[in-house]
Wavefront OBJ file of the C-alpha trace (Angstrom):
o trace
v 1.108 -126.254 -43.803
v 3.174 -124.913 -41.179
v 4.217 -121.509 -41.871
v 7.681 -122.247 -40.861
v 8.093 -125.327 -42.700
v 11.459 -125.100 -45.061
v 12.563 -127.909 -47.250
v 15.918 -129.115 -46.370
v 17.941 -129.779 -49.770
v 19.566 -133.091 -50.754
v 23.247 -133.466 -50.060
v 23.131 -130.382 -47.645
v 26.072 -131.002 -44.910
v 24.204 -131.480 -41.330
v 26.069 -128.426 -39.775
v 24.963 -126.101 -42.638
v 21.251 -127.214 -42.088
v 21.652 -126.882 -38.517
v 22.455 -123.297 -38.752
v 19.267 -122.830 -41.014
v 17.049 -124.742 -38.600
v 18.439 -122.361 -35.690
v 17.989 -119.067 -37.703
v 14.235 -120.615 -38.163
v 13.409 -121.464 -34.990
v 14.594 -118.066 -33.882
v 12.459 -116.443 -36.257
v 9.364 -118.833 -35.133
v 10.034 -118.160 -31.584
v 9.699 -114.123 -32.166
v 6.674 -114.802 -34.068
v 4.955 -116.680 -31.344
v 5.592 -114.143 -28.790
v 4.456 -111.380 -30.827
v 7.914 -109.789 -30.665
v 7.713 -107.813 -33.621
v 11.069 -106.052 -33.797
v 12.480 -109.431 -33.150
v 10.574 -110.775 -35.981
v 12.210 -108.093 -38.331
v 15.601 -108.888 -37.223
v 15.138 -112.491 -37.118
v 13.674 -112.348 -40.677
v 16.968 -110.617 -41.994
v 19.106 -113.176 -40.040
v 17.447 -116.256 -41.879
v 17.862 -114.679 -45.048
v 21.448 -113.895 -44.128
v 22.155 -117.455 -43.014
v 20.706 -119.175 -46.204
v 22.548 -116.970 -48.487
v 25.906 -117.770 -46.754
v 25.294 -121.265 -46.919
v 24.511 -121.393 -50.556
v 27.737 -119.405 -51.307
v 29.755 -121.454 -49.174
v 28.615 -124.443 -50.830
v 29.006 -122.888 -54.517
v 32.430 -121.095 -53.626
v 33.905 -122.389 -50.559
v 34.167 -120.364 -46.997
v 32.418 -117.362 -46.393
v 33.687 -114.713 -43.808
v 31.150 -114.076 -41.266
v 31.824 -110.112 -41.504
v 30.690 -109.983 -45.159
v 27.922 -107.558 -45.655
v 24.173 -108.715 -46.124
v 23.449 -107.474 -49.471
v 26.477 -108.507 -51.407
v 26.164 -111.915 -49.678
v 22.414 -112.031 -50.949
v 23.407 -110.912 -54.631
v 26.327 -113.589 -54.465
v 23.476 -116.268 -53.640
v 21.134 -115.390 -56.280
v 23.489 -115.346 -58.787
v 24.963 -118.537 -58.074
v 21.351 -120.011 -57.781
v 19.799 -118.117 -60.765
v 20.711 -120.452 -63.762
v 20.897 -123.795 -61.604
v 20.424 -126.845 -63.782
v 17.567 -129.310 -63.188
v 14.657 -130.942 -65.532
v 12.088 -129.608 -62.824
v 13.584 -126.207 -62.950
v 12.028 -123.466 -65.110
v 14.380 -120.760 -66.952
v 11.076 -118.765 -67.926
v 11.782 -115.198 -68.464
v 9.024 -114.221 -66.466
v 10.001 -116.390 -63.526
v 13.417 -115.485 -63.368
v 11.804 -111.994 -63.093
v 9.728 -112.896 -60.037
v 12.843 -114.409 -58.354
v 14.668 -111.321 -58.762
v 11.599 -109.205 -57.336
v 11.735 -111.511 -54.216
v 15.471 -111.089 -53.961
v 14.919 -107.135 -54.119
v 12.319 -107.437 -51.371
v 14.726 -109.762 -49.361
v 17.694 -107.278 -49.737
v 14.982 -104.648 -48.263
v 15.113 -106.169 -44.861
v 18.463 -104.944 -44.146
v 17.471 -100.938 -43.789
v 14.331 -102.411 -42.260
v 15.799 -104.121 -39.735
v 18.471 -101.169 -39.233
v 15.717 -99.028 -38.612
v 13.119 -101.068 -36.800
v 14.552 -104.834 -35.931
v 16.809 -106.138 -33.266
v 20.461 -106.316 -33.150
v 21.175 -102.618 -32.212
v 20.954 -100.633 -28.777
v 18.380 -98.205 -29.085
v 17.482 -94.835 -27.126
v 13.599 -95.750 -27.830
v 11.694 -98.296 -28.573
v 10.941 -98.416 -32.276
v 7.365 -98.242 -33.423
v 7.015 -101.486 -35.712
v 3.667 -102.014 -36.884
v 2.398 -105.554 -37.739
v 2.208 -105.110 -41.267
v 5.846 -104.709 -41.372
v 6.687 -107.463 -39.332
v 4.348 -109.624 -41.354
v 5.925 -108.740 -44.793
v 9.327 -108.811 -43.345
v 8.669 -112.470 -42.149
v 6.817 -113.489 -45.154
v 9.456 -112.299 -47.866
v 12.190 -113.895 -45.910
v 10.307 -117.210 -46.102
v 9.597 -116.650 -49.617
v 13.273 -116.235 -50.590
v 14.710 -118.856 -48.165
v 12.194 -121.516 -49.890
v 13.201 -120.489 -53.425
v 16.741 -120.449 -52.584
v 16.790 -123.688 -50.776
v 15.087 -125.468 -53.675
v 17.669 -124.522 -55.730
v 20.446 -125.483 -53.853
v 19.502 -128.935 -53.923
v 20.098 -129.062 -57.630
v 23.535 -126.883 -57.020
v 24.845 -129.591 -54.518
v 23.605 -132.235 -56.893
v 26.265 -131.714 -59.346
v 24.746 -132.764 -62.519
v 27.579 -132.308 -64.826
v 29.632 -134.963 -62.847
v 26.867 -137.092 -62.447
v 26.213 -136.946 -66.169
v 29.712 -138.092 -66.846
v 30.113 -140.808 -64.488
v 26.929 -142.186 -66.017
v 28.171 -142.031 -69.805
v 31.114 -143.623 -68.399
v 29.877 -146.221 -66.699
v 27.546 -148.177 -69.295
v 24.171 -146.525 -67.691
v 21.034 -147.489 -69.480
v 19.425 -144.960 -72.396
v 16.541 -144.043 -70.089
v 18.543 -143.086 -67.074
v 21.202 -141.398 -69.110
v 18.663 -139.349 -70.855
v 17.118 -138.063 -67.826
v 20.680 -137.251 -66.613
v 21.470 -135.349 -69.573
v 18.268 -133.400 -69.678
v 18.601 -132.606 -65.567
v 22.254 -131.336 -66.566
v 20.881 -128.376 -68.444
v 23.537 -128.471 -70.978
v 23.022 -124.577 -72.410
v 23.021 -123.189 -68.845
v 26.581 -124.945 -67.838
v 29.848 -122.878 -68.569
v 31.313 -123.157 -71.790
v 34.455 -125.351 -70.453
v 31.894 -127.653 -68.953
v 29.651 -128.149 -71.908
v 33.066 -128.767 -73.835
v 34.117 -131.585 -71.247
v 30.647 -133.099 -71.426
v 30.879 -133.073 -75.229
v 34.522 -134.921 -75.006
v 33.246 -137.623 -72.991
v 29.931 -138.611 -74.907
v 32.297 -138.282 -78.408
v 34.672 -140.666 -76.587
v 32.030 -143.146 -75.446
v 30.333 -142.885 -78.965
v 33.345 -143.631 -80.992
v 34.177 -146.325 -78.442
v 31.150 -148.147 -79.521
v 28.713 -147.184 -76.597
v 25.400 -146.895 -78.653
v 23.414 -145.049 -75.777
v 25.876 -142.379 -75.981
v 25.774 -142.160 -79.376
v 22.101 -141.958 -79.373
v 21.263 -139.598 -76.049
v 24.608 -137.377 -76.906
v 25.792 -137.535 -80.374
v 23.042 -138.297 -83.108
v 20.569 -135.687 -81.704
v 23.172 -132.995 -82.027
v 22.894 -132.980 -86.128
v 19.354 -131.755 -86.037
v 19.084 -130.137 -82.612
v 19.629 -126.491 -82.028
v 22.134 -124.552 -80.869
v 20.337 -123.536 -77.711
v 20.061 -127.609 -76.595
v 23.455 -128.388 -77.987
v 25.995 -125.682 -77.868
v 28.712 -124.979 -79.707
v 31.218 -125.817 -77.226
v 29.215 -128.995 -76.606
v 29.385 -130.163 -80.238
v 33.260 -129.011 -80.297
v 33.552 -131.325 -77.700
v 32.027 -134.465 -79.184
v 34.236 -133.967 -82.234
v 37.327 -133.734 -80.175
v 35.900 -136.862 -78.458
v 35.212 -138.821 -81.382
v 38.732 -138.363 -82.770
v 41.016 -138.416 -79.627
v 40.786 -141.369 -76.870
v 41.456 -140.364 -73.115
v 44.627 -141.363 -73.495
v 45.385 -138.969 -76.472
v 45.414 -141.684 -79.282
v 43.555 -140.923 -82.449
v 40.538 -143.399 -81.912
v 38.333 -142.804 -84.918
v 37.243 -145.786 -87.412
v 35.992 -145.547 -90.666
v 32.338 -146.952 -89.374
v 32.079 -143.627 -87.281
v 33.380 -141.337 -89.927
v 30.232 -140.352 -91.631
v 29.038 -139.666 -87.937
v 32.104 -137.370 -87.302
v 31.449 -135.011 -90.458
v 27.435 -135.203 -89.821
v 28.542 -133.263 -86.220
v 31.100 -131.317 -87.843
v 28.720 -129.775 -90.666
v 26.383 -129.083 -87.878
v 28.393 -126.246 -86.591
v 28.364 -122.767 -88.357
v 31.084 -122.325 -91.027
v 33.258 -120.355 -88.766
v 33.451 -122.662 -86.186
v 33.926 -125.579 -88.465
v 37.136 -123.775 -89.761
v 38.392 -122.995 -86.309
v 37.553 -126.803 -84.913
v 39.238 -128.335 -88.003
v 42.586 -126.210 -87.448
v 42.283 -127.034 -83.497
v 41.899 -130.836 -84.418
v 44.538 -130.834 -86.452
v 47.176 -129.441 -83.914
v 45.815 -132.102 -81.411
v 46.494 -134.982 -83.729
v 49.819 -133.887 -84.883
v 52.323 -136.341 -83.660
v 49.542 -138.597 -81.845
v 49.714 -142.445 -82.382
v 46.582 -144.429 -83.766
v 44.921 -147.024 -81.850
v 45.659 -150.557 -83.228
v 42.658 -152.171 -82.738
v 38.787 -151.151 -81.906
v 37.421 -152.717 -78.975
v 40.394 -155.396 -79.113
v 39.433 -157.269 -82.187
v 38.773 -154.783 -85.146
v 42.109 -153.961 -86.717
v 42.237 -149.901 -87.638
v 43.361 -148.858 -90.658
v 44.376 -144.989 -90.897
v 44.238 -145.177 -94.605
v 40.701 -146.551 -94.620
v 39.460 -143.983 -92.052
v 40.847 -140.797 -93.764
v 39.229 -142.126 -97.009
v 35.908 -142.706 -95.409
v 36.312 -138.914 -94.115
v 37.525 -137.942 -97.613
v 34.139 -139.101 -98.979
v 32.279 -137.303 -96.989
v 33.775 -133.683 -97.587
v 31.201 -132.694 -100.034
v 28.932 -132.174 -97.389
v 30.567 -129.264 -95.767
v 30.721 -125.640 -97.023
v 33.581 -125.248 -99.928
v 35.277 -122.763 -97.960
v 36.371 -125.231 -95.317
v 37.480 -127.955 -97.673
v 41.044 -127.023 -97.521
v 41.401 -127.145 -93.612
v 39.304 -130.271 -93.741
v 42.013 -131.772 -96.368
v 44.776 -130.443 -94.145
v 43.238 -132.640 -90.818
v 43.001 -135.774 -93.335
v 46.731 -135.357 -94.469
v 47.587 -134.843 -90.914
v 45.805 -137.807 -90.032
v 47.974 -140.120 -92.456
v 51.195 -138.416 -91.909
v 50.774 -139.126 -88.047
v 52.992 -141.244 -85.830
v 52.551 -145.185 -85.291
v 49.732 -147.547 -83.919
v 49.301 -148.106 -80.165
v 46.927 -150.963 -79.113
v 43.875 -149.808 -77.098
l 1 2 3 4 5 6 7 8 9 10 11 12 13 14 15 16 17 18 19 20 21 22 23 24 25 26 27 28 29 30 31 32 33 34 35 36 37 38 39 40 41 42 43 44 45 46 47 48 49 50 51 52 53 54 55 56 57 58 59 60 61 62 63 64 65 66 67 68 69 70 71 72 73 74 75 76 77 78 79 80 81 82 83 84 85 86 87 88 89 90 91 92 93 94 95 96 97 98 99 100 101 102 103 104 105 106 107 108 109 110 111 112 113 114 115 116 117 118 119 120 121 122 123 124 125 126 127 128 129 130 131 132 133 134 135 136 137 138 139 140 141 142 143 144 145 146 147 148 149 150 151 152 153 154 155 156 157 158 159 160 161 162 163 164 165 166 167 168 169 170 171 172 173 174 175 176 177 178 179 180 181 182 183 184 185 186 187 188 189 190 191 192 193 194 195 196 197 198 199 200 201 202 203 204 205 206 207 208 209 210 211 212 213 214 215 216 217 218 219 220 221 222 223 224 225 226 227 228 229 230 231 232 233 234 235 236 237 238 239 240 241 242 243 244 245 246 247 248 249 250 251 252 253 254 255 256 257 258 259 260 261 262 263 264 265 266 267 268 269 270 271 272 273 274 275 276 277 278 279 280 281 282 283 284 285 286 287 288 289 290 291 292 293 294 295 296 297 298 299 300 301 302 303 304 305 306 307 308 309 310 311 312 313 314 315 316 317 318 319 320 321 322 323 324 325 326 327 328 329 330 331 332
């Protein structure tokens, strides 16, 4: 294996990769010419380049003047919990990654004391061990960062949302669901994904139900977080156009997802859903043919109330009353 081989992340723009390759080629040249102070200097430059490319991909433009240690920390934070079904979230591995960051950040004071980039009154005494460790630590951290950067650029949540909205096969949908690493996403992203799965499920897309709704009932909160479950409930109840789209056929499944929440969350989500449906119209037909009767949907919901904690019965009944009292129908 070439000592300087570096994986190019998928979706990385050519100018960004050119910048990394330039820093890598400079480090290689310093090593091959046995210019030990330059090895130290170029090792730090490689880490800095990879860090800036990473932060720019995650957050936008980065000033050239930003200091070394803050930019490495920012890159590490952006990469540390990236989703991906071939990335481990093992605590010991994360500790190793943190240790790699600490080593990489040590390049700054070493370079300041011994590396190129500063005019000096005397030639610094750089031993082979110092140059070798600088080189290897820079390569190690950069390889870890670039591997994770590919997952950051892949944009798994939006890929998953696009897949569930376009009738993707169950196998592919499951792969994308797993790759999204739902529990590692921000709460608002969890909620957004849940809404789309709920809408597609209530709209009759069986793969959405089998991949992202039914497993919620028995699954743990680590796998299917609370914000995702809340999103599923909202999506099952309200269409993307803001109409009430739940049918009596899905009432039992709706209550199953609702009952999977902690009691305090059940109360909270019922109050939120009641506010959301106030003044909304019902869909007139489901999938263009089946007539939707609000009274039948509410009756089906009320028949499931015994599955909820007794403390939540009043809030559940309040939602049902609001569903009956709300506005007219709209064909969907």
